[in-house]
C-alpha positions as CSV (number, residue, x, y, z in Angstrom):
1,M,44.5,63.3,-13.4
2,I,42.8,61.6,-16.3
3,T,44.5,58.4,-15.4
4,M,43.4,58.7,-11.8
5,T,39.8,59.4,-12.9
6,M,40.0,56.4,-15.3
7,T,41.4,54.3,-12.5
8,T,38.6,55.4,-10.2
9,V,36.0,54.7,-12.9
10,L,37.5,51.3,-13.5
11,T,37.6,50.5,-9.8
12,K,34.0,51.5,-9.4
13,L,33.1,49.4,-12.5
14,K,35.0,46.4,-11.1
15,R,33.2,46.8,-7.7
16,S,29.9,47.0,-9.5
17,M,30.7,44.0,-11.6
18,L,31.9,42.1,-8.5
19,Q,28.7,43.1,-6.6
20,S,26.6,41.9,-9.6
21,V,28.5,38.6,-9.8
22,S,28.2,38.1,-6.0
23,Q,24.5,38.8,-6.2
24,K,24.1,36.3,-9.1
25,Y,26.1,33.7,-7.1
26,E,23.9,34.2,-4.1
27,D,20.8,33.8,-6.3
28,I,22.3,30.6,-7.7
29,L,22.9,29.3,-4.2
30,L,19.3,30.1,-3.3
31,L,18.1,28.4,-6.4
32,E,20.2,25.4,-5.6
33,Q,18.6,25.3,-2.1
34,H,15.1,25.5,-3.5
35,I,15.9,22.7,-6.0
36,S,17.1,20.6,-3.1
37,E,14.0,21.3,-1.2
38,L,11.9,20.5,-4.2
39,H,13.8,17.2,-4.7
40,Q,13.2,16.3,-1.0
41,M,9.5,17.1,-1.4
42,Y,9.4,14.8,-4.5
43,L,11.0,12.0,-2.5
44,D,8.5,12.6,0.4
45,F,5.6,12.4,-2.1
46,S,7.0,9.3,-3.6
47,L,7.3,7.6,-0.2
48,L,3.8,8.8,0.7
49,I,2.3,7.4,-2.6
50,E,4.1,4.1,-2.0
51,H,2.7,3.9,1.5
52,Q,-0.8,4.8,0.3
53,G,-0.5,2.1,-2.3
54,E,0.3,-0.4,0.4
55,V,-2.7,0.8,2.4
56,L,-5.0,0.5,-0.6
57,D,-3.6,-3.0,-1.3
58,H,-4.4,-4.0,2.3
59,I,-7.9,-2.5,2.1
60,E,-8.5,-4.4,-1.2
61,Y,-7.4,-7.6,0.5
62,Q,-9.7,-7.0,3.5
63,V,-12.7,-6.3,1.2
64,K,-12.0,-9.5,-0.7
65,I,-11.9,-11.5,2.6
66,A,-15.1,-9.8,3.7
67,N,-16.8,-10.6,0.4
68,D,-15.7,-14.3,0.7
69,N,-17.1,-14.4,4.2
70,I,-20.4,-12.9,3.1
71,E,-20.7,-15.5,0.3
72,E,-19.9,-18.3,2.8
73,G,-22.4,-16.9,5.2
74,N,-25.1,-16.7,2.5
75,E,-24.4,-20.4,1.6
76,N,-24.6,-21.4,5.3
77,M,-27.9,-19.4,5.7
78,H,-29.5,-21.1,2.7
79,E,-28.4,-24.5,4.0
80,G,-29.8,-23.7,7.5
81,I,-33.1,-22.7,5.9
82,K,-33.3,-26.1,4.1
83,Y,-32.6,-27.9,7.4
84,Q,-35.2,-25.8,9.2
85,K,-37.8,-26.7,6.5
86,K,-36.9,-30.4,6.9
87,I,-37.2,-30.2,10.7
88,R,-40.6,-28.5,10.5
89,K,-41.8,-31.1,8.1
90,K,-40.7,-33.9,10.4
91,Q,-42.2,-32.1,13.4
92,G,-45.5,-31.9,11.5
93,I,-45.4,-35.6,10.7
94,I,-44.6,-36.5,14.4
95,V,-47.4,-34.2,15.6
96,G,-49.8,-35.9,13.2
97,I,-48.7,-39.3,14.3
98,V,-49.1,-38.4,17.9
99,V,-52.6,-37.0,17.3
100,V,-53.5,-40.2,15.4
101,V,-52.2,-42.4,18.2
102,I,-54.1,-40.3,20.8
103,I,-57.3,-40.6,18.7
104,I,-56.8,-44.3,18.5
105,I,-56.2,-44.6,22.2
106,V,-59.2,-42.4,23.0
107,I,-61.4,-44.5,20.6
108,G,-60.0,-47.7,22.1
109,I,-60.9,-46.4,25.6
110,L,-64.4,-45.2,24.7
111,A,-65.2,-48.4,22.8
């Protein structure tokens, strides 16, 4: 009877230990799954950061081109202003010459 009780106790103890080990094994599998998910998230973030870096590089390149275009536009504008001043000066001289010629013609006709 004592042997049977000991056997029963040992059997229950074995079952309890087996259940405990099984639970720990399931916990380890779950932990492994979570680690795999975390690793995948890390890879996704890495890819996203790399892609964002490419986007930022492209934006930086476009800003540089825009800056170069603005500088070239400013140079062209200043050059255009110089040409416009020269043209106005020449127009003033031509108008002055035409006025003088008209005055000479009018004086020649009246005289």
